[in-house]
N, C-alpha and C positions, 0 to 999 in steps of 0.2 A: 421521455426518451432523452431530453436534454440533461436531466439530472443524472442519468446513467453515464453519459460521457464526462460530466463533471466528476463523478465518483471514480471513473476510470483514470482520469488525469490525476486526481488526488491520490489514488492508489499508486500510480507511477512515481509521484513525488515522494510519498512515504517510503516506497521501496528504495528509491535513491538515497533517502535519508538513512535508512537502515544500512545500506552499503557503505555510506560515508562514515557512519558510526563504527562499523566493523573495521574499516581501514584505519581509522584514527584510534583504535584500541579503547573504545568506550566500554562501559560495563556490559556484560553479555545480556543481562536482563533487559536493558534498554534496546539492544539490537533485536532481541526476540519480540518485544512488545511492538516495535515499529514494523517488523516484518509481518507479524500476525495481523496488525491493523491494515497494512497495505494489501495483503492477500485477501482479507475480508472485503475491503472496498472493491478490489478487482473482481472477485467472485460475484458480489452483489450487482456490480455494474454489468457484467456479462450476462447474468441471469435476467436482469431487467431489459437488456437489449434483445435477448432471444424471445422474450414474451410477446 
C-alpha cells in the first residue's frame, strides 16, 4: 500500500515534468514519454490502492 502512494506521488511529479517540458517548448517526443510514464504510474498506483 505504501508503494502505491509513492508511485502516485512519482506519477504526479512526472506529470508536472511533462507540463514543464511542454511550456518550455522541449521536443514533443520527450513530453509524450514523460506523460505516458506519469499516467502509467498513476494507473498502477490507483489499481494497487483499490486492491
